[in-house]
N, C-alpha and C positions, 0 to 999 in steps of 0.2 A: 641793218640786220633784221631779218624777218624770223620770227619764231612762233610756234604754235602756243596758244594760250594754255594748252595742257601742260606745258613746261612749268607753269606756275604751281603745279600740284606735285606731291611726293610720288616717288616711283610706285609704291604700293597702291596708291589710289589710281594711278594710270594703268597698272596691271589689272586691277579689278574692273575698271571701265572697259578695257580691251576684251576681257573674258566675257563680261556681260553683253557687250556688243555682239560678240560671236554667238552667244546663246540666245540672242533677242529675236529669234524667228522660229515659229513652230516647225518649219521644214528642217531647220538645223537640229532641233531637238529630236525630230523623227529620224534623221540620219544617224545621230549619235546612238539612239536607242537601237536602231537596226544593226549598226556595227557592233554594239555591245552584245546583242543577242546572238550574233553569228559566232563570236569567240574566235574568229580567224580573220585574216585579211580577206577582203572581198575583191575579186577580180571580175570586172564586167560592169553591167549596167544596173546601177542602183535605182534608176528611174522606174524599174518594174515594181519597186517597193514604195516609192514616194510619188504621190499623185500630182506631179508637176512635170513640165517639159524638161527634156534633157539639158537644154541651155540653162534653165533656172536652177536645176539640181546642181549643175556644174558650178554655177556662181556661188551657191550655198556651200558646196564642198570646198571651194577656194577660200571662202571666209573662214571656215573651220581650220583649214590648212594654214592660213596666214596667222591664225591665233595659236597654232602649234598643238591643237587638240587632236588632230588627225595627221597621218602621213599619207601622201599619195605618190607612189612611185611607178614610173612607166616600166612596163614589162612587155616588150614587143609592141603590139597594137593596143594593148589594154593598160589600164591604170589600176594598181592594187591599192585599196584604201584600208587603213588600219587605224584604230585608236592608238594614240601615243600614251601608253600607260604612265610613264613618268610625268608627262605634262597633265594628264587627267588627275593624277595625285596632287600635283601642284595647284591645279584649279580648285580641287576639293579643299585643300588646306587654306588657300587664299580666301575662298568664299566662307568657309567655316569660321575662320578668324575674324573676318569682317562682320559676319552676322552675329557671332558671339559677343563682339564688342558693342554692337548696336543694341543687342538684347539686354546686356547688363546695364546699359546706360539709358534704357527706355523708362519713361514714367507712364503711369496709367492715364490714358486719355479719358476725359469726361465726355460722355455722349450727349 
């Protein structure tokens, strides 16, 4: 039986790691900022706003989609991309809880 070593960790830790992995590239951050600024679903070419090739932007969009942070639905020959409000709230809650827990248990480091 083969299993991933991530199974040795609780679900909350795996969820945090998944989200952080999805957010771990400046292009993905730029995509999320762009989608948030538009306040509507975007149909068309996001590469006009992100200074990367279409293929690279598509890969980053797929990572965000796999993490559930955005939706990408095919509409004719185009894909409509939207932030998934429910999952963005979940990400916010997950990261806030994690960071608050770390903060309350942090001791002052000596420099």
